[in-house]
Each structure stands twice: as C-alpha cells, then as structure tokens.
N, C-alpha and C positions, 0 to 999 in steps of 0.2 A: 286323382294323382297318381303318376304313374311309379310304380314298386321297382326301386332300384337294388339290384343284386350283385355282388362283386365274389368272383370264384375264378378256379384255374380254367382254362380251355379244354373243350372237349371235341370229339369227331364231329358232333352235331352242329359245332359252330363253324366247320372249314368252308361250307359252301358260301357264306356270308362274308368271306375275308375280301375276296375280290373287289366287293365296293368299297371298302374303306379309304379313307385318306389318312396317308402316313407320314408322320413328320420324325425323320431319325434324329435321334439324341446321343448317338454313341460315341465313347470318346475318340478323337482321330477319325472316324470313319466316313465315308462319302452318304450325301442325303439322298434318298430316292423318293419318288412319288408315290408309289402304291405299295403295300403289303404283297409280299410275295406267299405264295400257296404253300412253299415248303417250309415258310418260318413256323405257321400255325400248325402245320401237321407234326413238325419236331415237338412244339410245346405241347400238343396234345397227348403223346405218348408216353406213358409212365416211365417207361425205361430210359428216354431221353432227357426228362426233367434235370438231369445232374449237370446237363450242358445248356439247355435252354427252357426257359420259363415264360410262360406268357398268361396272364390274369385278364380277365373280360369283365365289362359291366354291361348289365341286360337291363331294360327298361320293359316291363311287363314281359320279361322271356324274350324280348328281340335283343339281339346284339347291336350295343350302341357304341363302345368303345373298347380299345384295349391297349395294354403295355407288354411290349416284348424286352425280356431281361436276359442277359448272360451271366450266369454263374462262373465265379474264378475261384475254385475251393482253395486252390494251393496259396492264393493271394487274400483268404478271407475276405472278397469283396464281390459285388454283384453291379455289373454296368448294365445301365437303362439304355437300350439300344434302339427302340422308338415307340413312340405315341401314335393310336390311330383312332380315328373317329368315323361315324357313319354320315355320309354327307347330307342323310335327311335331316340332321341336326343343324340348324342354320345360325344359333348362336354361340358365339364365343364363350360366353360364359358358361354355357351348360358344358361345354368342352372341358373347361377348365374344371368345373366342379366333378366330371365324371372322371378325368386323369388323377387328379388329385384323388379322390376315394380310393382308386386301383393302386396308386403308389404308396398310399399309406397302408394298404393290405399287403404288398408286394414288401413293404419295408419289415412287417412283422414275419413273413414268409421268411426272408433272408436272415433277420435274427435267429429264428428258430433253428436255421440250418446250420449256424456257426457263423455267419459272414458278419464282419465288423463294420462294414461302410458298403455305401453303394454310390456310384460315380455317374455322371452324366455331363452331356455338353450340347444343350440346346441352343438356339439364334438366341442373341442377347436381348431380343425382344419379342413379343408374340404370345400366344396362349401356352406354347409348350414350358416356356421359362416361367410364366406365373403360376401353371400347375404344379411346378416342382418346388418353387418356392411357397406355395401354400402346404405343400406335403413337408416343411422344413429342410429342403436342401438348401446350402448357402454356397454363394461362389467365393472361389481361391483363386482364380485365375481367369483372364481372358484370353482368346486365341484367334487367329487370321487362319481361315482354310482357304488353301490355294490348290488350282487345278491345271493340268499341263496334257495337253493331246500332241501327238505327233511329234516327240520330242527328239532334236538332233544331238547324238551322243558322242560325236565325233569332234574333235580338235581342243578337247581339253588338257590341260597338263598333267603330264604322268608323274604321278608319286607313287612310293610303296604302298599297294593295298592288299589287304589279305582276307578270306573268309573267316567269319566267327567261327571259332571250335567250344565245344562245350565247356572248357576249363578257363572261358573269357569271361564268363558270368561274372563273377566277382570284380573284374577290373572295369567292367563297364559299369557295375554298380557306383565304383568308387568315382567315374566320371560323372555318372548321374549325380551325385552328390556335392562336386565341384560346380554342376553346371545348372543346378536348381536351386532356387531360393529356399530357404528351409521352411518358411508357412506351406508351399508347395510340398516340399517333402514330407510333412506331417499329414498334411491331406490326403495325399497319394498312398502313404506308407507302403511303399512298392519294398520288396526284397531282391536278392539277386535272383529269385526265382523268375522274376519276371522278365527278365533279358534272356532266358533260354530260347533257343530257337527249335521249332517243332512244327508239325501238321496240326491244324487247329480248326476244327468246324468245316473241313473241306478246303481249307486254304493252306498255302505252303509258307513257311516264314523262313528267311536266309538274312542273316548279319553281316557286316563288312564294317572293317575298321581300319582307322590309322593309327599305328604307334610311334610314340616319341618315347625313347629312352626304354625304360620298365613299366610305362603308363599308357593308356589309349587316351589318343588327343582327340579323335572325331569318330563318331559311329552312326552309320546308317542301316536300320533295319528297314526291309522290304517285305510286306505281306502281301500275296501275290492270289488273286482269285479270278480265275477265267483272264479276262483283260482288262481288270481293275488292279491297280496296285497301289498300296498305301504304305507311305514312308515314315518312321519315326526317327529323329535327328538330336544328334546330341555331339556338344564341341565343349572344348575347354574356353574360357573365357577369352574372346579377343582371336578365336582361332575358325572363325565362321567361314573364313576364306577356303577351308580344306573342302567344304560341300562343292565347291567349283569343279572339282574332281571328282570327290568322293561318291556324289550322287550320282553323275552320268556312268561312272565304271560299275557301281552296284548295279543300276538298272540294266547296262549293257549285259552283266553275266547271267541275270536274271532272264534275258532274253524279251525285253519289253519290245514290243512292235509299235510302229507309227500309228496304228489306229487303237493302241491302247490306252486308257485314261489314268494318270499316275495323281493321287492326291497327298496332301502334306499339311498337317496344321502346326502353325507356328506360334509360342506363346508369347505373350505380349514383352515379357522378360529376355526373349531370346529374337527380337526384331531385326539384329544385325544379319540374320539368316536370309531375310526376305530379297536383299540385294542381289545375293549370289542366286540365289532358286529363280529372281526375275529375269538374270541373263540367260538362264538355262530354257526359258519359255513358261516358268510359272506365273499365275495370273490369281489373284486375290478374288474368290466368290463369295465368300460368308464371314461372318462375325459370330462367334459363340463364346458362351461362360461355362468355363469348367465348374461344374458343383458336386458336392458332397453331403451327403446325408448318412448319420452314424446310428447305428440300430442299437436297441436296448438289448443287454446281454440278461439271456435267461436265467433267473437264479432260483434254484430250489430251496426254500428255506426249512431247515429242520426244527420240527417240533419237539422240544425237550418233553421225554417221556414222563409220563406220572407216576410219582413214586408211590407204592403201595407199601402201605404202613403196614409193617409185620407187628401182630399182638405181642405185647411183653410177654417173655418164657417167665413162668412162676406161678407161683399160686398167689390167687387176687385175694387181697384183703377186703374185709368188709367195711363198707362206707361208715366215715366218720370214726373209724378205731384209729388212734394214734400208734405209728410202727416204732417199737420201742427196741433197742438195741443193748443186749445186757453185756458189760464189761467183763472181759476173760480175765 
C-alpha cells in the first residue's frame, strides 16, 4: 500500500508540476487547464509564503496532487486557487481523497496563521466540489461565470462615471451591504479593506463607479493581468441597467483590446445583471458554487499554577497535646 504524505511544496517538486492536471476553484477567477510553473515556484520560496501557499500530497515520495491557496492577511481569509492531480491517477475517487487530505492540512495551516475562513468556487459538480465538501466546506451561494472576447466598447449611453479614489472604499462597502443578501455577507465577512484598489500579485486593479446623490449606485472593479481581465460588479437593487454603460466605459479606460478575454462571475441573487452583460457580448461558460470553511481558533489554555504550601510559622506542638489558652 502506498504511503501518503502531505506537506508544503519545495524546490524538488517543481519539475513535476508541468504534468499535473489543474482545476481552478478561485472565487471570480478564470479556469485554466494546466499548472503554471511560476505558481509552484512562488509557493516553494519561504519568503513568498505570505502571498502564495502550495501544499502537496505524495504517494511513496512521488508528487500525486497539490492545492494552491492565496492568503489575504488583511481580510483574515485564504482563497483556494486551484487543485491539481497527476494524470497517472485515473480514479476520481483517488483525486477526491488526496485533495480532501491536502485541504484539511491547509485549513490547519490557515488557522495557525490567523485566518478565520477559507473560500473557494468549484464547478457545481465534479471531483473538486466533492473534495471541498468532504473537507467540510459548505455552499453559501451559486454563480454563473461569463466570458467575452473582442468586446465592442462604443455606442453605449454616456453617464457620469469616475474612477475610484482611496476614500471611496467605505461608500462601496455600504453599496455591498445593500446589494448582497445577509447570509452571503456573513459567509464572506468582507470589510471596507476588500474594496481597496492596489497592484496585487502582478495584476493591476482599478475601480469605476456611478454616484447618485451621496451614495454609490453602481461599481465595477477591473483586475487586469496581461490580456486577461476579471470584473467584480455591484449595483443597488433595480439598477443593473447601469452596467450597460459602466462596464464598457471601465474596460475602455483600462485599455482592453479586441484580443483580450474578460471574465465576470454573477451570483444567482444578481441574475438581473446577465441581460445587460449579454448585450455587451458576454456568454455563460460555467456554473460554480461559492463555498466557505471556517477555521478553528488556536487557543492556549493557561494551567493554574500549583499552590506551594508554606509551612506554618511558629513552634510545632507535640502530637496529641491539647493547646490551652490562658485567660488574661
């Protein structure tokens, strides 16, 4: 029987990464077919583990499967980015067992680092979903992923749109509260830090919004990496029509080309967005489940110190002799 071992990736595992089959399960990110060399390399370097973690399972010291995760320290969460398995293993049940063991190991590592929860978005059926379920991940929402190529960004109605400023994070967070069901808010547990725009892991993040009075009515965040762009959308209830202008204007300002691919994930509670995205050229390509797994909080229990009895001060009396006190 093969010996199973779960550990962090190291440099010796890098040559084997090219052969693995990968399933992307990161929230809101596009799926790809193979593991990238750079991802495993980042996870193998100790000083990069703050931003990228990779855990592997070996069978008799041979690389059999791995799980990639992205820690978000400021949000106290880790995101499961992808699961990968050796093509030499042709049994899906074996995949599920290996992935679930690695995921449980990752949950313990995340909890030890201070993370409160892990998120993932696997396809709604298949071995990735089953592995996450066995590792005690639970579904809190479902979503449809849409993809567009060669978007036509002209001809939309012009409305006042401005780029996000650092001071807008709080207002966008209030929009998130109005646009998102409470059970989803509890599972995601985002703070206003989530809406900061910043360069992250080689990608450029920019946000664009539509104001209405003193509140934000619509928001589009664009994460760009080379020729791939991922959107995150928010709108007040009943205001999904804003995306007919907001999305093409945002993509135009970030310089999306005709050969670029643009991805967006729309949760089931915001399906009114799909009709406006369809007009722009987006097509559904996948169904995913948003899942969460809470970590155990490490607690150090204090052991009460043993009391050291201090001998009575004074002259000891001989045994069995009464102690008499004389009245004054």
